[in-house]
C-alpha positions as CSV (number, residue, x, y, z in Angstrom):
1,X,-26.0,-20.8,12.6
2,X,-28.2,-19.0,15.1
3,X,-26.4,-16.3,17.0
4,X,-27.2,-15.2,20.6
5,X,-24.7,-12.5,21.2
6,X,-24.3,-10.8,17.8
7,X,-26.4,-9.5,15.0
8,X,-25.5,-10.1,11.3
9,X,-26.9,-8.3,8.3
10,X,-25.9,-7.5,4.7
11,X,-27.0,-4.9,2.2
12,X,-25.6,-3.8,-1.1
13,X,-22.5,-5.9,-0.8
14,X,-21.6,-4.7,2.7
15,X,-21.8,-7.1,5.7
16,X,-22.5,-5.7,9.1
17,X,-21.8,-7.4,12.5
18,X,-23.1,-5.9,15.7
19,X,-22.0,-7.2,19.0
20,X,-25.3,-7.3,20.9
21,X,-24.6,-7.5,24.7
22,X,-25.5,-3.9,25.7
23,X,-26.3,-4.9,29.3
24,X,-22.6,-6.0,29.5
25,X,-21.4,-3.1,27.5
26,X,-20.8,-5.6,24.7
27,X,-18.0,-7.3,26.6
28,X,-16.4,-10.3,24.9
29,X,-16.9,-13.7,26.3
30,X,-15.8,-17.0,24.9
31,X,-19.2,-17.6,23.3
32,X,-19.2,-14.2,21.6
33,X,-15.7,-14.8,20.2
34,X,-16.8,-18.1,18.8
35,X,-19.9,-16.5,17.2
36,X,-17.8,-13.7,15.8
37,X,-15.5,-16.2,14.2
38,X,-18.4,-17.9,12.5
39,X,-19.9,-14.7,11.3
40,X,-16.7,-13.4,9.8
41,X,-16.1,-16.7,8.2
42,X,-19.6,-16.8,6.6
43,X,-19.3,-13.2,5.3
44,X,-15.9,-13.8,3.9
45,X,-17.0,-16.9,2.0
46,X,-20.0,-14.9,0.5
47,X,-18.7,-13.7,-2.8
48,X,-21.3,-10.9,-2.9
49,X,-19.8,-9.3,0.3
50,X,-17.1,-6.8,-0.6
51,X,-16.6,-5.2,2.9
52,X,-17.5,-5.9,6.5
53,X,-18.3,-3.4,9.3
54,X,-18.2,-4.3,12.9
55,X,-19.7,-2.2,15.7
56,X,-21.3,-2.5,19.1
57,X,-25.0,-2.3,20.0
58,X,-26.1,1.0,21.7
59,X,-24.3,4.3,22.1
60,X,-22.1,3.5,25.2
61,X,-19.7,0.9,23.9
62,X,-18.1,-0.8,21.0
63,X,-16.7,-3.4,23.3
64,X,-15.8,-2.4,26.9
65,X,-13.4,-5.3,27.4
66,X,-13.4,-9.0,28.1
67,X,-15.9,-10.8,30.4
68,X,-13.6,-10.9,33.5
69,X,-15.9,-13.2,35.4
70,X,-15.0,-16.0,32.9
71,X,-11.3,-16.1,33.7
72,X,-10.8,-14.6,37.1
73,X,-9.9,-18.0,38.6
74,X,-7.9,-19.4,35.7
75,X,-4.6,-21.2,36.1
76,X,-1.4,-20.3,34.2
77,X,-2.1,-22.9,31.6
78,X,-5.7,-21.9,31.2
79,X,-4.8,-18.3,30.8
80,X,-2.3,-19.1,28.1
81,X,-4.8,-21.3,26.3
82,X,-7.5,-18.5,26.5
83,X,-5.1,-16.1,24.8
84,X,-4.0,-18.5,22.1
85,X,-7.5,-19.7,21.2
86,X,-8.8,-16.1,21.2
87,X,-6.1,-14.9,18.9
88,X,-6.4,-17.8,16.5
89,X,-10.3,-17.8,16.4
90,X,-10.8,-14.1,16.1
91,X,-8.1,-11.5,16.3
92,X,-5.5,-13.1,13.9
93,X,-8.4,-14.4,11.8
94,X,-9.9,-11.0,11.3
95,X,-6.5,-9.4,10.5
96,X,-5.9,-11.9,7.8
97,X,-9.4,-12.0,6.3
98,X,-9.6,-11.6,2.6
99,X,-12.5,-9.2,2.9
100,X,-11.7,-5.8,4.3
101,X,-13.0,-5.2,7.8
102,X,-13.7,-1.7,9.2
103,X,-14.3,-1.2,12.9
104,X,-16.9,1.5,13.6
105,X,-15.9,2.3,17.2
106,X,-18.9,3.7,19.0
107,X,-18.2,4.6,22.7
108,X,-15.8,2.6,24.8
109,X,-13.2,0.3,23.2
110,X,-11.3,-1.1,26.1
111,X,-9.1,-4.1,26.6
112,X,-10.3,-6.9,24.2
113,X,-12.5,-4.3,22.6
114,X,-9.6,-2.2,21.5
115,X,-7.7,-5.3,20.5
116,X,-10.6,-6.3,18.3
117,X,-10.7,-2.9,16.7
118,X,-7.0,-3.0,16.1
119,X,-7.3,-6.4,14.4
120,X,-9.6,-4.8,11.8
121,X,-8.0,-3.3,8.7
122,X,-8.8,0.2,9.9
123,X,-10.9,2.1,12.4
124,X,-13.4,5.0,12.4
125,X,-14.5,6.4,15.7
126,X,-17.5,8.3,17.1
127,X,-16.7,11.6,18.8
128,X,-17.5,10.1,22.2
129,X,-15.2,7.1,21.8
130,X,-12.7,6.3,24.5
131,X,-9.9,3.7,24.0
132,X,-7.4,2.0,26.2
133,X,-5.8,-1.2,27.4
134,X,-6.5,-1.3,31.2
135,X,-5.3,-4.9,31.7
136,X,-2.3,-4.1,34.0
137,X,-4.8,-2.5,36.5
138,X,-6.1,-6.1,36.9
139,X,-2.7,-7.7,37.3
140,X,-2.5,-9.1,33.7
141,X,-1.4,-7.8,30.3
142,X,-3.3,-7.5,27.0
143,X,-3.6,-11.1,25.7
144,X,-5.4,-10.7,22.4
145,X,-2.6,-9.1,20.4
146,X,-2.6,-5.7,22.1
147,X,1.1,-5.6,23.0
148,X,1.9,-6.2,19.3
149,X,-0.6,-4.3,17.3
150,X,-0.7,-1.1,19.4
151,X,3.0,-0.4,18.9
152,X,2.6,-1.0,15.2
153,X,-0.2,1.6,15.0
154,X,1.0,4.3,17.4
155,X,4.7,3.6,18.0
156,X,6.5,1.9,20.9
157,X,6.7,4.9,23.3
158,X,3.0,5.8,23.1
159,X,2.0,2.1,23.3
160,X,4.2,1.6,26.4
161,X,2.6,4.6,28.1
162,X,-0.9,3.5,27.3
163,X,-0.4,0.0,28.5
164,X,1.6,0.9,31.6
165,X,-0.7,3.6,32.8
166,X,-3.9,1.6,31.9
167,X,-5.2,4.9,30.8
168,X,-7.8,5.9,28.2
169,X,-7.5,8.3,25.3
170,X,-10.4,10.1,23.5
171,X,-11.2,9.9,19.9
172,X,-9.3,13.0,18.7
173,X,-6.2,11.8,20.5
174,X,-6.6,8.4,18.9
175,X,-6.8,10.1,15.5
176,X,-3.7,12.2,16.2
177,X,-1.8,9.0,17.2
178,X,-2.9,7.2,14.0
179,X,-5.0,4.7,15.9
180,X,-8.2,5.7,14.0
181,X,-8.6,7.2,10.6
182,X,-11.6,9.4,11.1
183,X,-13.7,10.9,14.0
184,X,-17.3,11.7,13.3
185,X,-20.4,12.4,15.4
186,X,-21.9,9.3,16.8
187,X,-25.2,9.7,14.9
188,X,-23.3,9.7,11.6
189,X,-20.8,6.9,12.4
190,X,-22.4,4.0,10.6
191,X,-23.5,6.0,7.5
192,X,-20.0,7.5,7.3
193,X,-18.4,4.0,7.6
194,X,-20.8,2.6,5.0
195,X,-19.8,5.3,2.7
196,X,-16.2,4.2,2.8
197,X,-17.2,0.6,2.6
198,X,-19.2,1.4,-0.6
199,X,-16.1,3.0,-2.1
200,X,-14.1,-0.2,-1.3
201,X,-16.8,-2.4,-2.8
202,X,-16.4,-0.8,-6.2
203,X,-12.8,-2.0,-6.5
204,X,-11.5,-5.4,-7.3
205,X,-12.0,-8.0,-4.4
206,X,-9.1,-10.1,-5.7
207,X,-6.7,-7.1,-5.7
208,X,-7.9,-6.0,-2.3
209,X,-7.3,-9.5,-0.8
210,X,-3.8,-9.5,-2.2
211,X,-3.1,-6.0,-0.9
212,X,-4.2,-7.1,2.6
213,X,-1.8,-10.0,2.4
214,X,1.1,-7.8,1.2
215,X,0.6,-5.1,3.8
216,X,0.3,-7.6,6.7
217,X,3.5,-9.4,5.6
218,X,5.5,-6.3,6.5
219,X,4.5,-6.8,10.2
220,X,5.1,-10.6,10.4
221,X,8.4,-12.1,11.5
222,X,10.0,-14.4,8.9
223,X,8.2,-12.8,6.0
224,X,9.7,-10.4,3.4
225,X,7.0,-7.8,2.7
226,X,8.6,-6.8,-0.6
227,X,8.7,-10.4,-1.8
228,X,5.1,-10.9,-0.8
229,X,4.2,-7.8,-2.7
230,X,6.0,-9.1,-5.8
231,X,4.2,-12.4,-5.6
232,X,0.8,-10.9,-4.9
233,X,1.3,-8.3,-7.7
234,X,2.0,-11.2,-10.1
235,X,-1.0,-13.2,-9.0
236,X,-3.3,-10.3,-9.9
237,X,-2.3,-10.7,-13.6
238,X,-4.0,-14.1,-13.7
239,X,-7.4,-12.8,-12.5
240,X,-10.5,-11.9,-14.4
241,X,-10.6,-8.7,-12.3
242,X,-7.3,-7.6,-13.8
243,X,-8.5,-8.2,-17.4
244,X,-11.7,-6.3,-16.6
245,X,-10.0,-3.4,-14.8
246,X,-7.4,-2.8,-17.6
247,X,-10.0,-3.3,-20.4
248,X,-12.4,-0.9,-18.7
249,X,-9.6,1.7,-18.3
250,X,-8.7,1.5,-22.0
251,X,-12.3,1.6,-23.1
252,X,-12.9,4.6,-20.8
253,X,-15.7,2.9,-18.8
254,X,-16.3,1.9,-15.2
255,X,-15.2,-1.7,-14.4
256,X,-17.5,-4.3,-13.2
257,X,-15.5,-6.6,-11.0
258,X,-16.6,-10.2,-10.2
259,X,-13.9,-11.1,-7.7
260,X,-12.5,-13.8,-9.9
Protein backbone atom coordinates (compact mmCIF):
# COMPACT_ATOMS: atom_id res chain seq x y z
CA UNK A 1 0.00 0.00 0.00
CA UNK A 2 1.23 3.49 -0.90
CA UNK A 3 1.00 5.98 1.95
CA UNK A 4 0.47 9.71 1.50
CA UNK A 5 0.44 10.89 5.11
CA UNK A 6 2.95 8.63 6.84
CA UNK A 7 6.41 7.21 6.32
CA UNK A 8 7.21 3.59 7.15
CA UNK A 9 10.65 2.04 7.49
CA UNK A 10 12.31 -0.89 9.21
CA UNK A 11 15.85 -1.73 10.24
CA UNK A 12 17.37 -4.40 12.46
CA UNK A 13 14.00 -5.76 13.49
CA UNK A 14 12.59 -2.36 14.47
CA UNK A 15 9.74 -0.78 12.54
CA UNK A 16 9.34 2.97 12.44
CA UNK A 17 6.21 4.92 11.52
CA UNK A 18 6.44 8.68 11.07
CA UNK A 19 3.33 10.80 10.70
CA UNK A 20 4.29 13.08 7.82
CA UNK A 21 1.98 16.11 7.78
CA UNK A 22 4.32 18.79 9.17
CA UNK A 23 2.40 21.66 7.58
CA UNK A 24 -0.60 20.55 9.67
CA UNK A 25 1.57 19.80 12.72
CA UNK A 26 0.92 16.14 11.90
CA UNK A 27 -2.77 16.44 12.80
CA UNK A 28 -4.79 13.26 12.49
CA UNK A 29 -7.42 13.12 9.79
CA UNK A 30 -9.50 10.14 8.70
CA UNK A 31 -7.10 9.25 5.90
CA UNK A 32 -4.10 9.28 8.23
CA UNK A 33 -5.88 7.09 10.78
CA UNK A 34 -6.65 4.60 8.02
CA UNK A 35 -3.04 4.61 6.82
CA UNK A 36 -1.75 4.15 10.36
CA UNK A 37 -4.02 1.14 10.80
CA UNK A 38 -2.62 -0.49 7.67
CA UNK A 39 0.98 0.32 8.60
CA UNK A 40 0.65 -1.13 12.10
CA UNK A 41 -1.10 -4.18 10.69
CA UNK A 42 1.66 -4.80 8.14
CA UNK A 43 4.46 -4.40 10.67
CA UNK A 44 2.68 -6.61 13.19
CA UNK A 45 2.32 -9.37 10.60
CA UNK A 46 6.03 -9.18 9.72
CA UNK A 47 7.71 -11.80 11.91
CA UNK A 48 11.04 -10.02 11.61
CA UNK A 49 9.71 -6.88 13.33
CA UNK A 50 10.17 -7.10 17.11
CA UNK A 51 9.21 -3.53 18.11
CA UNK A 52 7.59 -0.48 16.52
CA UNK A 53 8.35 3.21 17.10
CA UNK A 54 5.89 5.93 16.14
CA UNK A 55 6.82 9.62 15.94
CA UNK A 56 5.91 12.81 14.09
CA UNK A 57 7.85 14.47 11.30
CA UNK A 58 9.78 17.59 12.23
CA UNK A 59 10.65 19.09 15.60
CA UNK A 60 7.38 20.88 16.42
CA UNK A 61 4.85 18.13 16.91
CA UNK A 62 4.26 14.45 17.48
CA UNK A 63 0.60 15.02 16.63
CA UNK A 64 -0.98 18.37 17.49
CA UNK A 65 -4.53 16.98 17.55
CA UNK A 66 -7.24 15.93 15.15
CA UNK A 67 -8.07 17.74 11.92
CA UNK A 68 -10.99 19.82 13.21
CA UNK A 69 -12.03 20.93 9.74
CA UNK A 70 -13.18 17.36 9.02
CA UNK A 71 -15.81 17.17 11.75
CA UNK A 72 -16.77 20.74 12.65
CA UNK A 73 -20.22 20.30 11.08
CA UNK A 74 -20.91 16.69 12.10
CA UNK A 75 -24.24 15.58 13.56
CA UNK A 76 -24.60 13.65 16.83
CA UNK A 77 -24.66 10.35 14.95
CA UNK A 78 -21.67 11.27 12.78
CA UNK A 79 -19.68 12.32 15.84
CA UNK A 80 -20.33 9.03 17.61
CA UNK A 81 -19.41 7.10 14.47
CA UNK A 82 -16.18 9.08 14.10
CA UNK A 83 -15.18 8.17 17.65
CA UNK A 84 -16.11 4.50 17.34
CA UNK A 85 -14.39 3.96 14.02
CA UNK A 86 -11.25 5.76 15.15
CA UNK A 87 -11.02 3.73 18.33
CA UNK A 88 -11.52 0.45 16.51
CA UNK A 89 -9.22 1.22 13.59
CA UNK A 90 -6.31 2.75 15.46
CA UNK A 91 -6.34 3.42 19.17
CA UNK A 92 -7.69 0.10 20.49
CA UNK A 93 -5.91 -1.67 17.65
CA UNK A 94 -2.52 -0.30 18.72
CA UNK A 95 -3.12 -0.98 22.40
CA UNK A 96 -3.81 -4.65 21.68
CA UNK A 97 -1.12 -5.16 19.04
CA UNK A 98 1.08 -8.20 19.61
CA UNK A 99 4.19 -6.21 18.74
CA UNK A 100 5.25 -3.63 21.35
CA UNK A 101 4.72 -0.03 20.26
CA UNK A 102 6.73 2.88 21.68
CA UNK A 103 5.64 6.49 21.16
CA UNK A 104 8.57 8.85 20.64
CA UNK A 105 6.78 12.08 21.55
CA UNK A 106 8.57 14.95 19.84
CA UNK A 107 6.98 18.34 20.50
CA UNK A 108 3.23 18.80 20.85
CA UNK A 109 1.03 15.80 21.63
CA UNK A 110 -2.44 17.29 21.97
CA UNK A 111 -5.94 15.85 21.74
CA UNK A 112 -5.86 12.89 19.38
CA UNK A 113 -2.07 13.06 19.42
CA UNK A 114 -1.88 12.42 23.15
CA UNK A 115 -4.59 9.77 22.78
CA UNK A 116 -2.46 8.04 20.14
CA UNK A 117 0.60 8.20 22.38
CA UNK A 118 -1.40 6.80 25.30
CA UNK A 119 -2.62 3.87 23.20
CA UNK A 120 1.01 2.85 22.67
CA UNK A 121 2.54 0.48 25.21
CA UNK A 122 4.73 3.23 26.65
CA UNK A 123 6.04 6.69 25.85
CA UNK A 124 9.35 8.55 25.67
CA UNK A 125 9.32 12.34 25.31
CA UNK A 126 11.66 14.98 24.02
CA UNK A 127 12.48 17.75 26.48
CA UNK A 128 10.39 20.25 24.47
CA UNK A 129 7.26 18.08 24.44
CA UNK A 130 3.94 19.52 25.55
CA UNK A 131 0.94 17.29 26.25
CA UNK A 132 -2.74 17.88 26.86
CA UNK A 133 -6.35 17.17 25.99
CA UNK A 134 -7.84 20.54 24.97
CA UNK A 135 -11.13 19.19 23.61
CA UNK A 136 -13.44 20.88 26.14
CA UNK A 137 -12.23 24.26 24.87
CA UNK A 138 -13.89 23.28 21.58
CA UNK A 139 -17.14 22.16 23.20
CA UNK A 140 -16.42 18.44 22.92
CA UNK A 141 -14.63 15.75 24.98
CA UNK A 142 -11.74 13.47 24.08
CA UNK A 143 -13.22 10.82 21.80
CA UNK A 144 -10.34 8.50 21.04
CA UNK A 145 -10.00 6.93 24.48
CA UNK A 146 -8.57 9.92 26.32
CA UNK A 147 -11.13 9.89 29.14
CA UNK A 148 -10.28 6.24 29.81
CA UNK A 149 -6.53 5.93 29.31
CA UNK A 150 -5.43 9.18 30.96
CA UNK A 151 -6.92 8.25 34.37
CA UNK A 152 -5.33 4.80 34.08
CA UNK A 153 -1.92 6.40 33.57
CA UNK A 154 -1.96 9.44 35.86
CA UNK A 155 -4.87 8.85 38.25
CA UNK A 156 -8.43 10.17 38.27
CA UNK A 157 -7.77 13.54 39.93
CA UNK A 158 -4.94 14.61 37.64
CA UNK A 159 -6.83 13.37 34.59
CA UNK A 160 -9.93 15.33 35.59
CA UNK A 161 -7.88 18.50 36.03
CA UNK A 162 -6.09 18.12 32.70
CA UNK A 163 -9.30 17.41 30.83
CA UNK A 164 -11.39 20.11 32.53
CA UNK A 165 -8.80 22.88 32.25
CA UNK A 166 -7.85 21.93 28.68
CA UNK A 167 -4.33 22.71 29.83
CA UNK A 168 -0.92 21.46 28.75
CA UNK A 169 1.88 19.95 30.78
CA UNK A 170 5.56 19.86 29.92
CA UNK A 171 7.66 16.73 29.53
CA UNK A 172 9.10 16.71 33.05
CA UNK A 173 5.65 17.06 34.58
CA UNK A 174 4.41 14.26 32.34
CA UNK A 175 7.26 12.10 33.62
CA UNK A 176 6.46 12.89 37.25
CA UNK A 177 2.82 11.93 36.56
CA UNK A 178 3.86 8.60 35.02
CA UNK A 179 2.55 9.60 31.60
CA UNK A 180 5.98 9.17 29.99
CA UNK A 181 8.84 6.90 31.04
CA UNK A 182 11.80 9.03 30.00
CA UNK A 183 12.60 12.60 28.92
CA UNK A 184 15.59 13.17 26.66
CA UNK A 185 16.92 16.02 24.48
CA UNK A 186 15.05 16.15 21.19
CA UNK A 187 18.17 15.44 19.15
CA UNK A 188 18.60 12.18 21.06
CA UNK A 189 14.96 11.07 21.12
CA UNK A 190 14.91 8.56 18.29
CA UNK A 191 18.28 6.99 19.08
CA UNK A 192 17.33 6.65 22.74
CA UNK A 193 14.00 5.07 21.77
CA UNK A 194 15.72 2.73 19.31
CA UNK A 195 18.03 1.65 22.11
CA UNK A 196 15.09 0.53 24.23
CA UNK A 197 13.44 -1.10 21.19
CA UNK A 198 16.67 -3.02 20.57
CA UNK A 199 16.63 -4.36 24.13
CA UNK A 200 13.04 -5.48 23.61
CA UNK A 201 13.93 -7.13 20.30
CA UNK A 202 16.37 -9.48 22.02
CA UNK A 203 13.59 -11.06 24.07
CA UNK A 204 10.93 -13.59 23.13
CA UNK A 205 8.24 -12.14 20.83
CA UNK A 206 5.76 -14.82 21.89
CA UNK A 207 6.29 -14.04 25.57
CA UNK A 208 6.04 -10.29 24.97
CA UNK A 209 2.75 -10.67 23.10
CA UNK A 210 1.33 -12.72 25.97
CA UNK A 211 2.60 -10.15 28.48
CA UNK A 212 0.83 -7.35 26.58
CA UNK A 213 -2.40 -9.35 26.65
CA UNK A 214 -2.10 -10.04 30.39
CA UNK A 215 -1.30 -6.45 31.37
CA UNK A 216 -4.11 -5.04 29.23
CA UNK A 217 -6.61 -7.47 30.77
CA UNK A 218 -6.26 -5.69 34.11
CA UNK A 219 -7.80 -2.57 32.58
CA UNK A 220 -10.70 -4.17 30.71
CA UNK A 221 -14.16 -4.63 32.18
CA UNK A 222 -15.30 -8.23 32.37
CA UNK A 223 -11.78 -9.66 32.29
CA UNK A 224 -9.88 -11.12 35.22
CA UNK A 225 -6.27 -10.06 34.81
CA UNK A 226 -4.98 -12.82 37.07
CA UNK A 227 -6.82 -15.51 35.12
CA UNK A 228 -5.54 -14.02 31.87
CA UNK A 229 -2.01 -14.11 33.27
CA UNK A 230 -2.38 -17.78 34.26
CA UNK A 231 -3.64 -18.71 30.80
CA UNK A 232 -0.96 -16.64 29.03
CA UNK A 233 1.75 -18.07 31.29
CA UNK A 234 0.65 -21.58 30.38
CA UNK A 235 0.61 -20.81 26.65
CA UNK A 236 4.27 -19.84 26.80
CA UNK A 237 5.17 -23.41 27.73
CA UNK A 238 4.00 -24.62 24.34
CA UNK A 239 6.28 -22.33 22.34
CA UNK A 240 9.65 -22.87 20.74
CA UNK A 241 10.78 -19.62 22.37
CA UNK A 242 10.23 -21.15 25.82
CA UNK A 243 12.29 -24.20 24.92
CA UNK A 244 15.02 -21.99 23.48
CA UNK A 245 15.03 -19.57 26.41
CA UNK A 246 15.23 -22.22 29.11
CA UNK A 247 17.74 -24.31 27.18
CA UNK A 248 19.96 -21.28 26.56
CA UNK A 249 19.81 -20.40 30.27
CA UNK A 250 20.83 -23.91 31.32
CA UNK A 251 23.58 -23.98 28.69
CA UNK A 252 24.76 -20.53 29.80
CA UNK A 253 24.43 -18.94 26.36
CA UNK A 254 22.37 -16.16 24.85
CA UNK A 255 19.02 -17.31 23.42
CA UNK A 256 18.10 -16.95 19.79
CA UNK A 257 14.35 -16.45 19.68
CA UNK A 258 12.29 -17.10 16.56
CA UNK A 259 8.92 -15.87 17.76
CA UNK A 260 7.37 -19.33 17.42
